[in-house]
PDB file of N, CA, C, O and CB in Angstrom:
ATOM      1  N   MET A   1       0.892  -1.196   0.026  1.00  0.00           N
ATOM      2  CA  MET A   1       0.077   0.033  -0.097  1.00  0.00           C
ATOM      3  C   MET A   1       0.826   1.106   0.064  1.00  0.00           C
ATOM      4  O   MET A   1       1.716   1.131   0.914  1.00  0.00           O
ATOM      5  CB  MET A   1      -0.983   0.128   0.791  1.00  0.00           C
ATOM      6  N   ILE A   2       0.559   2.128  -0.734  1.00  0.00           N
ATOM      7  CA  ILE A   2       1.302   3.358  -0.747  1.00  0.00           C
ATOM      8  C   ILE A   2       0.785   4.429   0.103  1.00  0.00           C
ATOM      9  O   ILE A   2      -0.407   4.726   0.183  1.00  0.00           O
ATOM     10  CB  ILE A   2       1.385   3.842  -2.049  1.00  0.00           C
ATOM     11  N   LYS A   3       1.824   5.043   0.788  1.00  0.00           N
ATOM     12  CA  LYS A   3       1.370   6.070   1.767  1.00  0.00           C
ATOM     13  C   LYS A   3       1.207   7.294   1.043  1.00  0.00           C
ATOM     14  O   LYS A   3       2.077   7.785   0.325  1.00  0.00           O
ATOM     15  CB  LYS A   3       2.333   6.277   2.941  1.00  0.00           C
ATOM     16  N   THR A   4      -0.114   7.850   1.282  1.00  0.00           N
ATOM     17  CA  THR A   4      -0.392   8.982   0.516  1.00  0.00           C
ATOM     18  C   THR A   4      -0.401  10.209   1.151  1.00  0.00           C
ATOM     19  O   THR A   4      -0.937  11.113   0.510  1.00  0.00           O
ATOM     20  CB  THR A   4      -1.513   8.853  -0.070  1.00  0.00           C
ATOM     21  N   GLU A   5       0.059  10.492   2.266  1.00  0.00           N
ATOM     22  CA  GLU A   5      -0.098  11.599   3.181  1.00  0.00           C
ATOM     23  C   GLU A   5       0.641  12.728   2.443  1.00  0.00           C
ATOM     24  O   GLU A   5       0.161  13.857   2.333  1.00  0.00           O
ATOM     25  CB  GLU A   5       0.492  11.291   4.681  1.00  0.00           C
ATOM     26  N   ASN A   6       1.840  12.362   1.942  1.00  0.00           N
ATOM     27  CA  ASN A   6       2.738  13.404   1.615  1.00  0.00           C
ATOM     28  C   ASN A   6       2.630  13.797   0.093  1.00  0.00           C
ATOM     29  O   ASN A   6       3.280  14.712  -0.412  1.00  0.00           O
ATOM     30  CB  ASN A   6       4.154  12.967   1.981  1.00  0.00           C
ATOM     31  N   LEU A   7       1.783  13.040  -0.539  1.00  0.00           N
ATOM     32  CA  LEU A   7       1.718  13.250  -2.025  1.00  0.00           C
ATOM     33  C   LEU A   7       0.589  14.306  -2.627  1.00  0.00           C
ATOM     34  O   LEU A   7      -0.428  14.464  -1.950  1.00  0.00           O
ATOM     35  CB  LEU A   7       1.451  11.843  -2.643  1.00  0.00           C
ATOM     36  N   PRO A   8       0.698  14.879  -3.605  1.00  0.00           N
ATOM     37  CA  PRO A   8      -0.043  16.054  -4.186  1.00  0.00           C
ATOM     38  C   PRO A   8      -1.653  15.152  -4.271  1.00  0.00           C
ATOM     39  O   PRO A   8      -1.763  13.928  -4.340  1.00  0.00           O
ATOM     40  CB  PRO A   8       0.770  16.701  -5.963  1.00  0.00           C
ATOM     41  N   SER A   9      -2.696  16.079  -4.243  1.00  0.00           N
ATOM     42  CA  SER A   9      -4.020  15.438  -4.299  1.00  0.00           C
ATOM     43  C   SER A   9      -4.269  14.756  -5.773  1.00  0.00           C
ATOM     44  O   SER A   9      -4.972  13.760  -5.941  1.00  0.00           O
ATOM     45  CB  SER A   9      -5.165  16.571  -3.967  1.00  0.00           C
ATOM     46  N   GLU A  10      -3.522  15.516  -6.893  1.00  0.00           N
ATOM     47  CA  GLU A  10      -3.798  14.773  -8.213  1.00  0.00           C
ATOM     48  C   GLU A  10      -3.108  13.473  -8.272  1.00  0.00           C
ATOM     49  O   GLU A  10      -3.498  12.563  -9.004  1.00  0.00           O
ATOM     50  CB  GLU A  10      -3.353  15.594  -9.438  1.00  0.00           C
ATOM     51  N   VAL A  11      -2.063  13.386  -7.485  1.00  0.00           N
ATOM     52  CA  VAL A  11      -1.320  12.052  -7.740  1.00  0.00           C
ATOM     53  C   VAL A  11      -2.258  10.921  -6.680  1.00  0.00           C
ATOM     54  O   VAL A  11      -2.311   9.713  -6.913  1.00  0.00           O
ATOM     55  CB  VAL A  11       0.602  12.225  -7.240  1.00  0.00           C
ATOM     56  N   VAL A  12      -2.811  11.448  -5.749  1.00  0.00           N
ATOM     57  CA  VAL A  12      -3.710  10.586  -4.886  1.00  0.00           C
ATOM     58  C   VAL A  12      -5.046  10.161  -5.768  1.00  0.00           C
ATOM     59  O   VAL A  12      -5.552   9.049  -5.620  1.00  0.00           O
ATOM     60  CB  VAL A  12      -4.155  11.459  -3.470  1.00  0.00           C
ATOM     61  N   ALA A  13      -5.554  11.095  -6.658  1.00  0.00           N
ATOM     62  CA  ALA A  13      -6.579  10.840  -7.354  1.00  0.00           C
ATOM     63  C   ALA A  13      -6.176   9.815  -8.432  1.00  0.00           C
ATOM     64  O   ALA A  13      -6.897   8.846  -8.673  1.00  0.00           O
ATOM     65  CB  ALA A  13      -7.125  12.057  -7.839  1.00  0.00           C
ATOM     66  N   TYR A  14      -5.134  10.016  -9.013  1.00  0.00           N
ATOM     67  CA  TYR A  14      -4.618   9.170 -10.072  1.00  0.00           C
ATOM     68  C   TYR A  14      -4.478   7.576  -9.520  1.00  0.00           C
ATOM     69  O   TYR A  14      -4.872   6.618 -10.185  1.00  0.00           O
ATOM     70  CB  TYR A  14      -3.146   9.805 -10.561  1.00  0.00           C
ATOM     71  N   ILE A  15      -3.898   7.469  -8.294  1.00  0.00           N
ATOM     72  CA  ILE A  15      -3.708   6.207  -7.789  1.00  0.00           C
ATOM     73  C   ILE A  15      -4.940   5.683  -7.593  1.00  0.00           C
ATOM     74  O   ILE A  15      -5.144   4.537  -7.993  1.00  0.00           O
ATOM     75  CB  ILE A  15      -2.943   6.156  -6.644  1.00  0.00           C
ATOM     76  N   ALA A  16      -5.963   6.402  -6.958  1.00  0.00           N
ATOM     77  CA  ALA A  16      -7.345   5.793  -6.596  1.00  0.00           C
ATOM     78  C   ALA A  16      -8.082   5.565  -7.898  1.00  0.00           C
ATOM     79  O   ALA A  16      -8.947   4.689  -7.868  1.00  0.00           O
ATOM     80  CB  ALA A  16      -8.242   6.775  -5.610  1.00  0.00           C
ATOM     81  N   GLU A  17      -7.881   6.208  -9.033  1.00  0.00           N
ATOM     82  CA  GLU A  17      -8.549   5.721 -10.228  1.00  0.00           C
ATOM     83  C   GLU A  17      -7.918   4.607 -10.752  1.00  0.00           C
ATOM     84  O   GLU A  17      -8.652   3.726 -11.198  1.00  0.00           O
ATOM     85  CB  GLU A  17      -8.644   6.689 -11.235  1.00  0.00           C
ATOM     86  N   LYS A  18      -6.572   4.431 -10.805  1.00  0.00           N
ATOM     87  CA  LYS A  18      -6.019   3.084 -11.118  1.00  0.00           C
ATOM     88  C   LYS A  18      -6.324   1.899 -10.173  1.00  0.00           C
ATOM     89  O   LYS A  18      -6.553   0.754 -10.563  1.00  0.00           O
ATOM     90  CB  LYS A  18      -4.581   3.208 -11.185  1.00  0.00           C
ATOM     91  N   ASP A  19      -6.303   2.288  -8.940  1.00  0.00           N
ATOM     92  CA  ASP A  19      -6.790   1.121  -8.146  1.00  0.00           C
ATOM     93  C   ASP A  19      -8.153   0.548  -8.613  1.00  0.00           C
ATOM     94  O   ASP A  19      -8.323  -0.646  -8.863  1.00  0.00           O
ATOM     95  CB  ASP A  19      -6.912   1.532  -6.679  1.00  0.00           C
ATOM     96  N   PHE A  20      -9.102   1.498  -8.707  1.00  0.00           N
ATOM     97  CA  PHE A  20     -10.347   1.281  -9.223  1.00  0.00           C
ATOM     98  C   PHE A  20     -10.386   0.406 -10.644  1.00  0.00           C
ATOM     99  O   PHE A  20     -11.127  -0.569 -10.773  1.00  0.00           O
ATOM    100  CB  PHE A  20     -10.949   2.651  -9.377  1.00  0.00           C
ATOM    101  N   GLN A  21      -9.680   0.782 -11.474  1.00  0.00           N
ATOM    102  CA  GLN A  21      -9.436   0.085 -12.801  1.00  0.00           C
ATOM    103  C   GLN A  21      -8.993  -1.256 -12.540  1.00  0.00           C
ATOM    104  O   GLN A  21      -9.507  -2.209 -13.126  1.00  0.00           O
ATOM    105  CB  GLN A  21      -8.394   0.793 -13.685  1.00  0.00           C
ATOM    106  N   ILE A  22      -8.102  -1.386 -11.726  1.00  0.00           N
ATOM    107  CA  ILE A  22      -7.420  -2.788 -11.352  1.00  0.00           C
ATOM    108  C   ILE A  22      -8.433  -3.621 -10.850  1.00  0.00           C
ATOM    109  O   ILE A  22      -8.574  -4.741 -11.342  1.00  0.00           O
ATOM    110  CB  ILE A  22      -6.257  -2.715 -10.253  1.00  0.00           C
ATOM    111  N   PHE A  23      -9.237  -3.188  -9.840  1.00  0.00           N
ATOM    112  CA  PHE A  23     -10.292  -3.897  -9.185  1.00  0.00           C
ATOM    113  C   PHE A  23     -11.306  -4.323 -10.216  1.00  0.00           C
ATOM    114  O   PHE A  23     -11.629  -5.511 -10.197  1.00  0.00           O
ATOM    115  CB  PHE A  23     -10.931  -3.050  -8.098  1.00  0.00           C
ATOM    116  N   ASN A  24     -11.870  -3.508 -11.138  1.00  0.00           N
ATOM    117  CA  ASN A  24     -12.665  -3.755 -12.113  1.00  0.00           C
ATOM    118  C   ASN A  24     -12.226  -4.924 -12.968  1.00  0.00           C
ATOM    119  O   ASN A  24     -12.972  -5.888 -13.134  1.00  0.00           O
ATOM    120  CB  ASN A  24     -12.814  -2.619 -12.810  1.00  0.00           C
ATOM    121  N   LEU A  25     -10.916  -4.842 -13.561  1.00  0.00           N
ATOM    122  CA  LEU A  25     -10.246  -5.860 -14.464  1.00  0.00           C
ATOM    123  C   LEU A  25     -10.228  -7.229 -13.649  1.00  0.00           C
ATOM    124  O   LEU A  25     -10.606  -8.285 -14.157  1.00  0.00           O
ATOM    125  CB  LEU A  25      -8.671  -5.371 -14.894  1.00  0.00           C
ATOM    126  N   GLN A  26      -9.774  -7.127 -12.386  1.00  0.00           N
ATOM    127  CA  GLN A  26      -9.672  -8.376 -11.803  1.00  0.00           C
ATOM    128  C   GLN A  26     -11.160  -8.951 -11.624  1.00  0.00           C
ATOM    129  O   GLN A  26     -11.343 -10.137 -11.900  1.00  0.00           O
ATOM    130  CB  GLN A  26      -8.875  -8.258 -10.452  1.00  0.00           C
ATOM    131  N   HIS A  27     -12.051  -8.297 -11.250  1.00  0.00           N
ATOM    132  CA  HIS A  27     -13.505  -8.800 -11.159  1.00  0.00           C
ATOM    133  C   HIS A  27     -14.004  -9.408 -12.652  1.00  0.00           C
ATOM    134  O   HIS A  27     -14.614 -10.470 -12.782  1.00  0.00           O
ATOM    135  CB  HIS A  27     -14.532  -7.467 -10.668  1.00  0.00           C
ATOM    136  N   GLU A  28     -13.657  -8.604 -13.628  1.00  0.00           N
ATOM    137  CA  GLU A  28     -14.140  -9.219 -14.877  1.00  0.00           C
ATOM    138  C   GLU A  28     -13.228 -10.302 -15.328  1.00  0.00           C
ATOM    139  O   GLU A  28     -13.754 -11.162 -16.035  1.00  0.00           O
ATOM    140  CB  GLU A  28     -14.280  -8.192 -15.974  1.00  0.00           C
ATOM    141  N   LEU A  29     -11.800 -10.447 -15.022  1.00  0.00           N
ATOM    142  CA  LEU A  29     -11.065 -11.640 -15.391  1.00  0.00           C
ATOM    143  C   LEU A  29     -11.666 -12.920 -14.487  1.00  0.00           C
ATOM    144  O   LEU A  29     -11.762 -14.043 -14.983  1.00  0.00           O
ATOM    145  CB  LEU A  29      -9.420 -11.368 -15.122  1.00  0.00           C
ATOM    146  N   ALA A  30     -11.992 -12.677 -13.342  1.00  0.00           N
ATOM    147  CA  ALA A  30     -12.580 -13.651 -12.302  1.00  0.00           C
ATOM    148  C   ALA A  30     -13.859 -14.303 -13.203  1.00  0.00           C
ATOM    149  O   ALA A  30     -13.927 -15.517 -13.394  1.00  0.00           O
ATOM    150  CB  ALA A  30     -13.130 -12.768 -10.722  1.00  0.00           C
ATOM    151  N   GLN A  31     -14.793 -13.421 -13.697  1.00  0.00           N
ATOM    152  CA  GLN A  31     -16.105 -13.812 -14.232  1.00  0.00           C
ATOM    153  C   GLN A  31     -15.662 -14.539 -15.503  1.00  0.00           C
ATOM    154  O   GLN A  31     -16.217 -15.614 -15.729  1.00  0.00           O
ATOM    155  CB  GLN A  31     -17.153 -12.532 -14.507  1.00  0.00           C
ATOM    156  N   LEU A  32     -14.773 -14.116 -16.330  1.00  0.00           N
ATOM    157  CA  LEU A  32     -14.436 -14.779 -17.539  1.00  0.00           C
ATOM    158  C   LEU A  32     -13.745 -16.185 -17.388  1.00  0.00           C
ATOM    159  O   LEU A  32     -13.815 -17.121 -18.184  1.00  0.00           O
ATOM    160  CB  LEU A  32     -13.569 -13.880 -18.299  1.00  0.00           C
ATOM    161  N   LYS A  33     -13.056 -16.131 -16.183  1.00  0.00           N
ATOM    162  CA  LYS A  33     -12.545 -17.459 -15.844  1.00  0.00           C
ATOM    163  C   LYS A  33     -13.631 -18.619 -15.533  1.00  0.00           C
ATOM    164  O   LYS A  33     -13.539 -19.801 -15.863  1.00  0.00           O
ATOM    165  CB  LYS A  33     -11.657 -17.280 -14.634  1.00  0.00           C
ATOM    166  N   ARG A  34     -14.720 -17.974 -14.791  1.00  0.00           N
ATOM    167  CA  ARG A  34     -15.788 -18.928 -14.424  1.00  0.00           C
ATOM    168  C   ARG A  34     -16.620 -19.271 -15.607  1.00  0.00           C
ATOM    169  O   ARG A  34     -17.218 -20.348 -15.623  1.00  0.00           O
ATOM    170  CB  ARG A  34     -16.676 -18.369 -13.327  1.00  0.00           C
ATOM    171  N   MET A  35     -16.703 -18.439 -16.596  1.00  0.00           N
ATOM    172  CA  MET A  35     -17.502 -18.857 -17.730  1.00  0.00           C
ATOM    173  C   MET A  35     -16.674 -19.710 -18.634  1.00  0.00           C
ATOM    174  O   MET A  35     -17.284 -20.446 -19.409  1.00  0.00           O
ATOM    175  CB  MET A  35     -18.060 -17.665 -18.483  1.00  0.00           C
ATOM    176  N   ILE A  36     -15.422 -19.714 -18.643  1.00  0.00           N
ATOM    177  CA  ILE A  36     -14.513 -20.591 -19.382  1.00  0.00           C
ATOM    178  C   ILE A  36     -14.145 -21.839 -18.817  1.00  0.00           C
ATOM    179  O   ILE A  36     -14.192 -22.876 -19.479  1.00  0.00           O
ATOM    180  CB  ILE A  36     -13.370 -19.957 -19.633  1.00  0.00           C
ATOM    181  N   PHE A  37     -13.781 -21.801 -17.632  1.00  0.00           N
ATOM    182  CA  PHE A  37     -13.242 -23.171 -16.819  1.00  0.00           C
ATOM    183  C   PHE A  37     -14.308 -23.565 -15.904  1.00  0.00           C
ATOM    184  O   PHE A  37     -14.029 -24.596 -15.293  1.00  0.00           O
ATOM    185  CB  PHE A  37     -11.815 -22.945 -15.877  1.00  0.00           C
ATOM    186  N   GLY A  38     -15.451 -23.056 -15.623  1.00  0.00           N
ATOM    187  CA  GLY A  38     -16.427 -23.467 -14.498  1.00  0.00           C
ATOM    188  C   GLY A  38     -17.167 -24.763 -15.031  1.00  0.00           C
ATOM    189  O   GLY A  38     -17.236 -25.169 -16.191  1.00  0.00           O
ATOM    190  N   ALA A  39     -17.671 -25.270 -13.938  1.00  0.00           N
ATOM    191  CA  ALA A  39     -18.398 -26.648 -14.311  1.00  0.00           C
ATOM    192  C   ALA A  39     -19.671 -26.105 -15.187  1.00  0.00           C
ATOM    193  O   ALA A  39     -20.361 -25.095 -15.051  1.00  0.00           O
ATOM    194  CB  ALA A  39     -18.946 -27.630 -12.797  1.00  0.00           C
ATOM    195  N   ARG A  40     -19.710 -27.192 -16.157  1.00  0.00           N
ATOM    196  CA  ARG A  40     -20.868 -27.009 -17.271  1.00  0.00           C
ATOM    197  C   ARG A  40     -21.684 -28.285 -17.117  1.00  0.00           C
ATOM    198  O   ARG A  40     -21.150 -29.361 -17.387  1.00  0.00           O
ATOM    199  CB  ARG A  40     -20.273 -26.849 -18.936  1.00  0.00           C
ATOM    200  N   SER A  41     -22.822 -28.235 -16.739  1.00  0.00           N
ATOM    201  CA  SER A  41     -23.660 -29.394 -16.684  1.00  0.00           C
ATOM    202  C   SER A  41     -24.240 -29.749 -18.187  1.00  0.00           C
ATOM    203  O   SER A  41     -24.724 -30.836 -18.501  1.00  0.00           O
ATOM    204  CB  SER A  41     -24.849 -29.109 -15.620  1.00  0.00           C
ATOM    205  N   GLU A  42     -24.108 -28.730 -18.955  1.00  0.00           N
ATOM    206  CA  GLU A  42     -24.722 -28.952 -20.401  1.00  0.00           C
ATOM    207  C   GLU A  42     -23.786 -29.970 -21.142  1.00  0.00           C
ATOM    208  O   GLU A  42     -24.230 -30.588 -22.110  1.00  0.00           O
ATOM    209  CB  GLU A  42     -24.815 -27.473 -21.308  1.00  0.00           C
ATOM    210  N   ARG A  43     -22.589 -30.145 -20.738  1.00  0.00           N
ATOM    211  CA  ARG A  43     -21.500 -30.976 -21.428  1.00  0.00           C
ATOM    212  C   ARG A  43     -22.024 -32.486 -21.329  1.00  0.00           C
ATOM    213  O   ARG A  43     -21.616 -33.286 -22.170  1.00  0.00           O
ATOM    214  CB  ARG A  43     -19.944 -30.780 -20.661  1.00  0.00           C
ATOM    215  N   CYS A  44     -22.742 -32.824 -20.525  1.00  0.00           N
ATOM    216  CA  CYS A  44     -23.127 -34.212 -20.228  1.00  0.00           C
ATOM    217  C   CYS A  44     -24.567 -34.373 -20.566  1.00  0.00           C
ATOM    218  O   CYS A  44     -25.233 -34.948 -19.705  1.00  0.00           O
ATOM    219  CB  CYS A  44     -22.868 -34.590 -18.748  1.00  0.00           C
ATOM    220  N   ILE A  45     -25.146 -34.007 -21.576  1.00  0.00           N
ATOM    221  CA  ILE A  45     -26.255 -34.106 -22.048  1.00  0.00           C
ATOM    222  C   ILE A  45     -26.611 -35.611 -22.663  1.00  0.00           C
ATOM    223  O   ILE A  45     -26.016 -36.035 -23.654  1.00  0.00           O
ATOM    224  CB  ILE A  45     -26.313 -33.048 -22.937  1.00  0.00           C
ATOM    225  N   THR A  46     -27.651 -36.385 -21.971  1.00  0.00           N
ATOM    226  CA  THR A  46     -27.630 -37.631 -22.573  1.00  0.00           C
ATOM    227  C   THR A  46     -28.894 -37.540 -23.506  1.00  0.00           C
ATOM    228  O   THR A  46     -29.680 -36.604 -23.358  1.00  0.00           O
ATOM    229  CB  THR A  46     -27.644 -38.842 -21.495  1.00  0.00           C
ATOM    230  N   ALA A  47     -29.078 -38.422 -24.382  1.00  0.00           N
ATOM    231  CA  ALA A  47     -30.159 -38.432 -25.436  1.00  0.00           C
ATOM    232  C   ALA A  47     -31.488 -38.952 -24.730  1.00  0.00           C
ATOM    233  O   ALA A  47     -31.621 -40.029 -24.149  1.00  0.00           O
ATOM    234  CB  ALA A  47     -29.731 -39.418 -26.736  1.00  0.00           C
ATOM    235  N   ASP A  48     -32.400 -38.000 -24.897  1.00  0.00           N
ATOM    236  CA  ASP A  48     -33.840 -38.394 -24.172  1.00  0.00           C
ATOM    237  C   ASP A  48     -34.583 -39.236 -25.278  1.00  0.00           C
ATOM    238  O   ASP A  48     -34.970 -38.802 -26.363  1.00  0.00           O
ATOM    239  CB  ASP A  48     -34.866 -36.920 -23.699  1.00  0.00           C
ATOM    240  N   PRO A  49     -34.710 -40.527 -24.798  1.00  0.00           N
ATOM    241  CA  PRO A  49     -35.564 -41.447 -25.771  1.00  0.00           C
ATOM    242  C   PRO A  49     -36.904 -40.904 -26.245  1.00  0.00           C
ATOM    243  O   PRO A  49     -37.368 -41.226 -27.339  1.00  0.00           O
ATOM    244  CB  PRO A  49     -35.885 -42.787 -25.079  1.00  0.00           C
ATOM    245  N   SER A  50     -37.581 -39.991 -25.320  1.00  0.00           N
ATOM    246  CA  SER A  50     -38.762 -39.704 -25.650  1.00  0.00           C
ATOM    247  C   SER A  50     -38.875 -38.420 -26.539  1.00  0.00           C
ATOM    248  O   SER A  50     -39.999 -38.009 -26.827  1.00  0.00           O
ATOM    249  CB  SER A  50     -39.471 -39.645 -24.493  1.00  0.00           C
ATOM    250  N   GLN A  51     -37.783 -37.785 -26.974  1.00  0.00           N
ATOM    251  CA  GLN A  51     -37.708 -36.693 -27.896  1.00  0.00           C
ATOM    252  C   GLN A  51     -37.565 -37.330 -29.262  1.00  0.00           C
ATOM    253  O   GLN A  51     -36.783 -38.237 -29.547  1.00  0.00           O
ATOM    254  CB  GLN A  51     -36.532 -35.709 -27.563  1.00  0.00           C
ATOM    255  N   LEU A  52     -38.478 -36.693 -30.114  1.00  0.00           N
ATOM    256  CA  LEU A  52     -38.447 -37.008 -31.477  1.00  0.00           C
ATOM    257  C   LEU A  52     -37.240 -36.568 -32.230  1.00  0.00           C
ATOM    258  O   LEU A  52     -36.553 -35.601 -31.902  1.00  0.00           O
ATOM    259  CB  LEU A  52     -39.568 -36.480 -32.074  1.00  0.00           C
ATOM    260  N   LYS A  53     -37.000 -37.414 -33.366  1.00  0.00           N
ATOM    261  CA  LYS A  53     -35.894 -37.118 -34.019  1.00  0.00           C
ATOM    262  C   LYS A  53     -36.075 -36.541 -35.441  1.00  0.00           C
ATOM    263  O   LYS A  53     -36.830 -37.185 -36.170  1.00  0.00           O
ATOM    264  CB  LYS A  53     -35.141 -38.247 -34.023  1.00  0.00           C
ATOM    265  N   LEU A  54     -35.468 -35.367 -35.982  1.00  0.00           N
ATOM    266  CA  LEU A  54     -35.792 -34.704 -37.147  1.00  0.00           C
ATOM    267  C   LEU A  54     -34.870 -35.535 -38.206  1.00  0.00           C
ATOM    268  O   LEU A  54     -33.640 -35.535 -38.165  1.00  0.00           O
ATOM    269  CB  LEU A  54     -35.500 -33.052 -37.037  1.00  0.00           C
ATOM    270  N   GLU A  55     -35.631 -36.220 -39.130  1.00  0.00           N
ATOM    271  CA  GLU A  55     -34.889 -36.950 -40.059  1.00  0.00           C
ATOM    272  C   GLU A  55     -34.901 -35.957 -41.340  1.00  0.00           C
ATOM    273  O   GLU A  55     -35.942 -35.766 -41.968  1.00  0.00           O
ATOM    274  CB  GLU A  55     -35.545 -38.463 -40.317  1.00  0.00           C
ATOM    275  N   ILE A  56     -33.831 -35.417 -41.643  1.00  0.00           N
ATOM    276  CA  ILE A  56     -33.713 -34.777 -42.904  1.00  0.00           C
ATOM    277  C   ILE A  56     -32.843 -35.302 -43.891  1.00  0.00           C
ATOM    278  O   ILE A  56     -31.715 -35.682 -43.577  1.00  0.00           O
ATOM    279  CB  ILE A  56     -33.363 -33.558 -42.727  1.00  0.00           C
ATOM    280  N   ALA A  57     -33.298 -35.361 -45.152  1.00  0.00           N
ATOM    281  CA  ALA A  57     -32.459 -35.968 -46.045  1.00  0.00           C
ATOM    282  C   ALA A  57     -31.527 -34.974 -46.602  1.00  0.00           C
ATOM    283  O   ALA A  57     -31.933 -33.847 -46.887  1.00  0.00           O
ATOM    284  CB  ALA A  57     -33.201 -36.637 -47.067  1.00  0.00           C
ATOM    285  N   THR A  58     -30.262 -35.334 -46.781  1.00  0.00           N
ATOM    286  CA  THR A  58     -29.211 -34.218 -47.157  1.00  0.00           C
ATOM    287  C   THR A  58     -28.655 -35.005 -48.503  1.00  0.00           C
ATOM    288  O   THR A  58     -28.609 -36.230 -48.615  1.00  0.00           O
ATOM    289  CB  THR A  58     -27.867 -33.860 -45.798  1.00  0.00           C
ATOM    290  N   GLU A  59     -28.249 -34.059 -49.482  1.00  0.00           N
ATOM    291  CA  GLU A  59     -27.496 -34.252 -50.627  1.00  0.00           C
ATOM    292  C   GLU A  59     -26.015 -34.421 -50.490  1.00  0.00           C
ATOM    293  O   GLU A  59     -25.364 -33.619 -49.819  1.00  0.00           O
ATOM    294  CB  GLU A  59     -27.740 -33.221 -51.443  1.00  0.00           C
ATOM    295  N   GLU A  60     -25.467 -35.419 -51.092  1.00  0.00           N
ATOM    296  CA  GLU A  60     -23.973 -35.226 -51.067  1.00  0.00           C
ATOM    297  C   GLU A  60     -23.490 -34.245 -52.082  1.00  0.00           C
ATOM    298  O   GLU A  60     -23.948 -34.152 -53.221  1.00  0.00           O
ATOM    299  CB  GLU A  60     -23.258 -36.538 -51.305  1.00  0.00           C
ATOM    300  N   ILE A  61     -22.492 -33.492 -51.562  1.00  0.00           N
ATOM    301  CA  ILE A  61     -22.000 -32.544 -52.648  1.00  0.00           C
ATOM    302  C   ILE A  61     -20.745 -33.149 -53.114  1.00  0.00           C
ATOM    303  O   ILE A  61     -19.832 -33.600 -52.423  1.00  0.00           O
ATOM    304  CB  ILE A  61     -21.758 -31.019 -52.147  1.00  0.00           C
ATOM    305  N   LYS A  62     -20.849 -33.082 -54.505  1.00  0.00           N
ATOM    306  CA  LYS A  62     -19.592 -33.516 -55.392  1.00  0.00           C
ATOM    307  C   LYS A  62     -18.538 -32.538 -55.603  1.00  0.00           C
ATOM    308  O   LYS A  62     -18.853 -31.363 -55.792  1.00  0.00           O
ATOM    309  CB  LYS A  62     -20.006 -33.902 -56.763  1.00  0.00           C
ATOM    310  N   PRO A  63     -17.398 -32.876 -55.593  1.00  0.00           N
ATOM    311  CA  PRO A  63     -16.111 -31.967 -55.657  1.00  0.00           C
ATOM    312  C   PRO A  63     -16.292 -31.564 -57.110  1.00  0.00           C
ATOM    313  O   PRO A  63     -16.758 -32.279 -57.997  1.00  0.00           O
ATOM    314  CB  PRO A  63     -14.528 -32.766 -55.305  1.00  0.00           C
ATOM    315  N   VAL A  64     -15.824 -30.218 -57.235  1.00  0.00           N
ATOM    316  CA  VAL A  64     -15.653 -29.577 -58.594  1.00  0.00           C
ATOM    317  C   VAL A  64     -14.448 -30.214 -59.263  1.00  0.00           C
ATOM    318  O   VAL A  64     -13.383 -30.384 -58.669  1.00  0.00           O
ATOM    319  CB  VAL A  64     -15.454 -27.980 -58.491  1.00  0.00           C
ATOM    320  N   GLU A  65     -14.661 -30.555 -60.509  1.00  0.00           N
ATOM    321  CA  GLU A  65     -13.431 -31.066 -61.230  1.00  0.00           C
ATOM    322  C   GLU A  65     -12.940 -29.830 -62.175  1.00  0.00           C
ATOM    323  O   GLU A  65     -13.696 -29.060 -62.768  1.00  0.00           O
ATOM    324  CB  GLU A  65     -13.797 -32.496 -62.160  1.00  0.00           C
ATOM    325  N   GLU A  66     -11.596 -29.804 -62.189  1.00  0.00           N
ATOM    326  CA  GLU A  66     -10.954 -28.475 -62.721  1.00  0.00           C
ATOM    327  C   GLU A  66     -10.711 -28.976 -64.137  1.00  0.00           C
ATOM    328  O   GLU A  66     -10.192 -28.235 -64.973  1.00  0.00           O
ATOM    329  CB  GLU A  66      -9.469 -27.904 -61.881  1.00  0.00           C
TER     330      GLU A  66
END
């Protein structure tokens, strides 16, 4: 912690602003880490046998000959 008793008020205000920015960025980083690395229950979705399947016929795409 920086002792601010002998510093000019502009420097104290600048330090306070930077401390606030650091706090906000640390909070944002923590949220992003939770989003990326947190537990996800949707990863282990099992197929529900009562759910209907959508059978769509697809055409095979042929490669273009040069």
